[in-house]
C-alpha positions in Angstrom: -20.8 14.4 -21.9 -18.0 13.1 -24.1 -14.6 14.4 -23.0 -11.9 15.3 -25.5 -9.5 12.4 -25.6 -5.7 12.7 -25.9 -4.3 11.0 -28.9 -0.9 12.7 -29.1 1.9 13.8 -26.7 2.4 17.4 -25.6 6.2 17.0 -25.9 8.1 15.9 -28.9 10.4 13.9 -26.7 11.1 13.1 -23.1 14.1 15.4 -22.8 11.9 18.4 -23.4 10.4 18.0 -20.0 11.8 19.5 -16.9 10.7 20.9 -13.5 9.1 24.3 -13.2 8.2 24.5 -16.8 5.0 23.3 -18.5 3.5 23.8 -21.9 0.4 25.3 -20.5 1.0 27.4 -17.4 -1.9 28.1 -15.0 -2.6 31.5 -13.4 -4.1 31.1 -9.9 -4.6 32.9 -6.6 -2.6 36.0 -5.7 -0.1 36.6 -8.4 1.0 33.0 -9.1 1.6 31.5 -12.5 2.3 27.7 -12.2 4.6 25.9 -14.6 5.8 29.3 -16.0 9.5 28.9 -15.4 9.8 28.4 -11.6 8.8 25.8 -9.0 6.5 26.5 -6.1 6.4 24.8 -2.7 3.0 23.4 -1.9 2.5 22.7 1.8 -0.1 20.1 2.8 -1.3 19.6 6.5 -4.0 18.1 8.7 -5.6 19.5 11.8 -5.2 17.7 15.1 -8.2 15.3 15.6 -9.6 17.2 18.5 -9.9 20.3 16.4 -12.7 18.7 14.5 -15.0 18.8 17.6 -16.8 21.9 16.3 -16.7 24.3 13.4 -15.3 27.1 15.5 -12.4 25.0 16.7 -11.7 23.8 13.2 -11.6 27.3 11.7 -9.3 28.5 14.5 -6.9 25.6 13.8 -6.7 26.4 10.1 -6.2 30.1 10.9 -3.2 29.1 13.1 -1.9 26.8 10.4 -2.2 29.4 7.7 -0.6 32.2 9.8 2.3 29.9 10.7 3.0 29.1 7.1 2.7 32.6 5.7 4.8 34.0 8.6 7.6 31.5 8.1 7.8 32.0 4.3 8.1 35.7 4.8 10.7 35.3 7.6 13.0 33.2 5.5 12.5 35.2 2.3 10.6 32.9 0.0 8.6 34.5 -2.8 5.7 32.0 -3.3 3.7 29.3 -1.6 0.6 27.2 -2.2 -1.4 25.9 0.7 -3.3 22.7 0.3 -6.2 22.0 2.6 -7.3 18.3 2.3 -10.7 18.2 3.8 -11.4 16.3 7.0 -14.8 14.6 6.5 -16.7 17.2 8.6 -15.7 19.9 6.0 -17.0 18.0 2.9 -20.1 16.5 4.6 -21.0 20.0 5.8 -20.1 22.3 2.9 -20.5 25.4 5.1 -17.6 24.2 7.3 -15.2 23.9 4.3 -16.4 27.3 3.0 -15.7 29.0 6.4 -12.2 27.4 6.5 -11.4 28.6 3.0 -12.6 32.1 3.7 -10.6 32.3 7.0 -7.5 31.0 5.2 -7.8 33.3 2.2 -8.2 36.4 4.4 -4.9 35.7 6.1 -3.2 34.9 2.8 -4.4 38.2 1.3 -3.0 40.1 4.3 0.5 38.7 3.8 0.3 39.1 0.0 -0.7 42.8 0.4 1.9 43.5 3.1 4.9 41.6 1.7 4.1 40.8 -1.9 4.3 37.0 -1.4 2.6 35.2 -4.2 0.2 32.5 -3.0 -2.7 30.3 -3.8 -5.1 28.0 -1.8 -6.0 24.5 -3.0 -8.9 22.8 -1.4 -9.1 19.0 -1.9 -12.7 18.0 -1.2 -13.2 14.6 0.5 -14.8 11.9 -1.6 -17.8 11.4 0.7 -19.8 9.3 -1.7 -19.7 6.2 0.6 -22.7 4.7 2.2 -21.6 2.4 5.0 -20.3 -0.6 3.1 -21.5 0.4 -0.3 -20.2 3.2 -2.5 -23.0 5.5 -3.7 -21.2 7.4 -6.4 -24.3 8.8 -8.0 -26.7 9.0 -5.1 -27.8 11.7 -2.7 -24.3 12.3 -1.5 -23.2 13.4 -4.9 -25.1 16.7 -4.7 -23.5 17.4 -1.2 -20.1 16.6 -2.8 -20.6 19.1 -5.6 -22.0 21.7 -3.1 -18.7 21.4 -1.1 -16.7 22.3 -4.3 -19.0 25.2 -5.1 -19.0 26.7 -1.6 -15.2 26.4 -1.2 -14.7 28.0 -4.7 -17.0 30.9 -3.7 -15.2 31.5 -0.4 -11.6 31.7 -1.3 -10.2 28.3 -2.7 -8.3 28.9 -5.9 -7.5 25.3 -6.9 -10.1 22.5 -6.8 -9.0 18.9 -6.3 -10.2 15.5 -5.0 -8.9 12.0 -4.6 -11.8 10.2 -6.1 -12.7 6.6 -5.3 -14.4 5.2 -8.5 -13.5 1.6 -9.0 -12.1 1.0 -5.5 -14.5 -1.7 -4.5 -13.3 -3.9 -7.3 -9.6 -2.8 -6.9 -9.5 -3.8 -3.2 -10.8 -7.3 -4.2 -8.5 -7.7 -7.1 -5.2 -6.4 -5.6 -5.5 -9.0 -2.7 -5.7 -11.7 -5.4 -3.0 -10.5 -7.7 -5.8 -10.2 -10.3 -4.4 -8.0 -13.0 -7.5 -7.9 -15.3 -9.5 -6.9 -12.2 -7.1 -4.1 -11.5 -7.3 -3.0 -15.1 -11.1 -3.0 -14.9 -11.2 -1.1 -11.6 -8.8 1.6 -12.4 -8.7 1.9 -16.1 -12.4 1.4 -16.9 -14.6 2.0 -13.8 -12.2 4.7 -12.5 -12.3 6.5 -15.8 -16.1 6.4 -16.1 -16.5 7.9 -12.7 -13.7 10.5 -13.3 -15.5 11.7 -16.5 -18.7 12.4 -14.6 -17.2 14.2 -11.6 -14.6 16.2 -13.5 -17.1 17.5 -16.1 -19.1 18.8 -13.1 -16.1 20.2 -11.1 -14.8 22.0 -14.2 -18.3 23.6 -14.7 -18.1 24.8 -11.1 -14.6 26.2 -11.6 -15.7 28.0 -14.8 -18.7 29.5 -13.0 -16.7 30.7 -10.0 -13.6 31.8 -11.8 -11.4 29.2 -10.0 -9.1 26.5 -11.3 -10.2 22.9 -11.9 -6.9 21.4 -10.9 -7.0 17.6 -11.0 -7.3 14.2 -9.3 -5.0 11.5 -8.1 -5.4 7.7 -8.0 -4.6 7.7 -4.3 -7.3 5.2 -3.4 -5.9 2.5 -5.8 -2.4 3.0 -7.2 -1.1 4.5 -3.9 -2.8 1.6 -2.0 -0.8 -0.8 -4.2 2.4 1.2 -3.5 1.7 1.2 0.3 0.9 -2.5 0.4 4.1 -3.1 -1.7 6.0 -1.3 1.0 9.8 -1.4 1.0 12.4 -3.8 -0.3 11.9 -6.3 2.6 8.1 -6.5 2.3 6.5 -9.4 0.5 2.8 -8.4 0.8 2.5 -7.4 -2.8 5.1 -7.5 -5.6 6.5 -4.1 -6.6 6.2 -5.2 -10.2 2.4 -5.5 -9.6 2.3 -2.1 -7.8 4.0 -0.5 -10.7 1.5 -2.0 -13.2 -1.3 -0.4 -11.0 0.6 2.9 -11.3 0.8 2.7 -15.1 -2.9 1.9 -15.4 -3.7 4.9 -13.1 -2.2 7.4 -15.6 -5.0 7.1 -18.2 -7.5 7.2 -15.4 -6.0 10.4 -13.8 -5.7 11.9 -17.4 -9.5 11.9 -17.6 -9.7 15.0 -15.3 -7.8 17.0 -17.9 -9.9 15.5 -20.7 -13.0 16.8 -18.9 -11.7 20.3 -18.4 -9.1 20.4 -15.6 -6.0 22.4 -16.3 -3.7 21.5 -13.4 -1.6 21.6 -11.3 -2.3 17.9 -10.8 -2.4 16.9 -7.1 0.7 15.9 -5.2 0.1 12.2 -4.4 -0.4 11.2 -8.0 2.9 9.6 -8.7 1.4 9.0 -12.2 1.5 12.8 -12.8 4.8 12.6 -14.6 3.0 10.5 -17.3 0.1 12.9 -17.3 2.4 15.9 -17.8 4.1 14.2 -20.7 0.7 13.7 -22.4 -1.0 17.0 -21.5 1.8 19.5 -21.0 -0.1 20.8 -18.0 1.7 21.6 -14.7 1.8 19.0 -11.9 2.5 19.0 -8.2 4.6 16.0 -7.0 5.8 14.7 -3.7 8.8 12.5 -2.8 11.5 12.8 -0.2 9.6 15.6 1.5 6.6 13.3 2.1 8.5 11.1 4.6 6.4 12.8 7.3 3.4 11.0 5.8 4.7 7.8 4.2 7.9 6.2 2.7 8.5 5.6 -0.9 11.4 4.2 -3.0 11.8 7.2 -5.4 12.1 10.3 -3.2 14.5 12.3 -5.4 13.4 10.9 -8.8 9.8 12.3 -8.4 11.2 15.8 -8.3 12.5 15.5 -11.9 9.7 17.3 -13.6 7.5 18.8 -10.8 6.0 22.3 -11.1 5.0 22.4 -7.5 6.7 20.4 -4.7 4.7 19.0 -1.8 5.1 17.1 1.5 2.0 14.9 1.2 0.5 15.8 4.6 1.7 16.5 8.1 -0.4 16.8 11.3 -0.2 20.2 12.9 1.8 20.2 16.1 5.0 21.6 17.6 8.6 20.6 16.6 11.9 22.0 17.9 12.1 24.3 14.8 8.6 25.7 15.0 5.3 24.0 14.1 5.3 21.1 11.7 3.8 23.3 8.9 6.6 25.8 9.3 9.4 23.2 9.3 8.0 21.3 6.2 7.1 24.4 4.2 10.6 25.8 4.8 12.2 22.5 3.6 10.0 22.4 0.5 10.9 26.1 -0.3 14.6 25.4 -0.1 14.2 22.5 -2.6 12.3 24.9 -4.9 15.1 27.5 -4.5 17.6 25.0 -5.7 15.5 24.0 -8.7 14.8 27.6 -9.5 18.5 28.5 -9.4 19.1 25.5 -11.7 16.5 26.9 -14.1 18.0 30.4 -14.0 21.5 29.1 -14.6 20.4 26.7 -17.3 21.4 23.7 -15.3 17.9 22.4 -14.9 18.5 19.3 -17.0 21.6 18.4 -15.1 19.8 18.6 -11.8 16.8 16.8 -13.2 19.0 13.9 -14.4 20.9 13.7 -11.1 17.7 13.4 -9.2 16.3 10.8 -11.6 19.5 8.7 -11.7 19.9 8.7 -7.9 16.7 6.5 -7.6 16.3 5.0 -11.1 17.5 1.5 -10.2 16.2 1.4 -6.6 13.0 -0.3 -7.5 10.8 -1.1 -10.5 8.4 1.7 -9.5 11.2 4.2 -9.7 12.5 2.8 -13.0 9.1 3.0 -14.7 8.5 6.6 -13.4 11.9 7.9 -14.6 10.8 10.6 -17.1 12.2 8.8 -20.2 10.2 5.6 -19.4 7.2 7.6 -18.2 7.1 9.3 -21.6 7.0 5.8 -23.2 4.0 4.9 -21.1 2.4 8.1 -22.2 3.0 7.1 -25.9 1.4 3.7 -25.3 -1.7 5.5 -23.8 -2.3 8.0 -26.6 -1.8 5.3 -29.3 -5.4 4.2 -28.5 -6.4 7.4 -26.7 -10.0 7.1 -27.7 -10.6 3.8 -25.9 -10.4 3.8 -22.1 -9.9 0.0 -22.0 -7.2 -0.3 -24.7 -5.2 2.6 -23.5 -5.1 1.3 -19.9 -4.1 -2.2 -21.2 -1.4 -0.6 -23.4 0.0 1.3 -20.4 0.2 -2.0 -18.4 1.8 -3.9 -21.3 4.4 -1.1 -21.9 5.1 -1.0 -18.2 6.0 -4.7 -18.2 8.2 -4.2 -21.2 10.1 -1.3 -19.5 10.6 -3.3 -16.3 11.9 -6.3 -18.2 14.4 -4.0 -20.0 15.4 -2.6 -16.6 16.0 -6.1 -15.3 18.3 -6.8 -18.2 20.2 -3.7 -17.3 21.0 -2.5 -13.6 17.5 -3.0 -12.1 17.7 -6.0 -9.7 14.6 -8.1 -9.3 14.2 -10.9 -6.8 12.7 -14.3 -7.9 9.4 -13.2 -6.2 9.3 -10.0 -8.3 10.4 -11.7 -11.5 7.7 -14.4 -11.2 5.0 -11.8 -10.4 6.0 -9.8 -13.5 5.9 -12.9 -15.7 2.4 -13.9 -14.4 1.1 -10.3 -14.9 2.5 -10.2 -18.4 0.8 -13.6 -19.2 -2.5 -12.3 -17.8 -2.3 -9.2 -20.0 -1.5 -11.1 -23.1 -4.6 -13.3 -22.6 -6.9 -10.3 -22.6 -9.2 -9.5 -25.6 -8.7 -6.4 -27.7 -12.4 -5.8 -27.7 -13.5 -3.3 -25.0 -17.2 -4.5 -25.0 -16.2 -8.1 -24.5 -13.7 -7.2 -21.7 -16.3 -4.9 -19.9 -19.1 -7.5 -20.3 -16.9 -10.4 -19.0 -15.8 -8.3 -16.0 -19.3 -7.1 -15.2 -20.6 -10.6 -15.0 -17.6 -11.9 -13.0 -17.4 -9.1 -10.4 -21.2 -8.8 -10.0 -21.1 -12.4 -8.7 -17.9 -12.2 -6.7 -17.9 -8.7 -5.1 -21.1 -8.2 -3.1 -20.5 -4.4 -2.7 -20.2 -3.8 -6.4 -23.1 -1.7 -7.7 -22.9 -1.4 -11.5 -25.4 1.5 -11.4 -22.6 3.6 -9.8 -21.1 3.6 -13.3 -24.2 3.8 -15.4 -23.7 0.2 -16.4 
């Protein structure tokens, strides 16, 4: 089941990268080519909780959502849209529910495509349902239901297949609360990568069989958790210098999807996607200032710098003064894309890219590390030992520390709290062995004793 590992960068240098253009564009859905010279809005939404009471109610809700979006796009004259349906648990636990929603949505999208020529595609993000009360059951009975959900959605209208997978989370949750950098490295870089290889090999097979697109994963359950705990500039729950190390380690983990056959566009909430794009040359969806309906971040403009699709994270479906939420947010996304596309057409894309990046570059260590020039450097550190899932994750973390230190010597302001956390993390990384088997063995012993819900058999260990 060995995946092909990345040991070189897709781009000769960071400046080659921009928005709307990827080395390996992806054809999907009704007339769309993603990363082929234009950006595409990707609207993400959630049904109201009461809509999940029955399959019929849920399908109706998604029909309303889909019609609202397509209608608004045509009304305001936008040429393309991607819809992302992130499954509520009923849809992944009962694959026929997800399949019916996909079919209902695609039928409406086809109607608008035929009538108005709007290019569109449907992404379904299957829920990672492999939890069994307090234990994760990554390889148990739930796994076949999980794959069945992908297969049924793909057969019934979904064009792009994604998931936010949970491998490693039981160790990460324990480690992040203790500022345990080796534990985070083990959870995301090692356990996360092992699980990713298994599921993305299988998802990519389903995509091939159904003629759909294996699109990619995001480390939402770990790196985004660290970002959320880190919070804003007044929060002290978790140092942002630790959150950014978690993000750096998440890049080689999210990369595994592409090593196992995914082709993009990577999913919106993977802020690490900029690093993954630098390594793979594949198109990526990103989210930033337009995800304020779902969460706050400290890099809302910067994240736009090299996106191929531009998303709002997720918004609950209900009314606003300007229409329903999905109409308001899809319109906002589409205007952002119109600006980027005009910059591409007038050859001002790199000016706009740099303005967006510079507007947030020094706001926070997380923004600083994800600025495309620094993200590229993290990518280089990953591919240097691309064949070794432990070393490449460790390299990413070490390079991240170096980048943030350089930033602090420049215009990036770090508080005493942040500076100390960075120094402690760096010392912890320097103390780690170079030998993957030794690291994996030590961690297995330690966390088997300390984390009751850790089941090594989930990872074939």
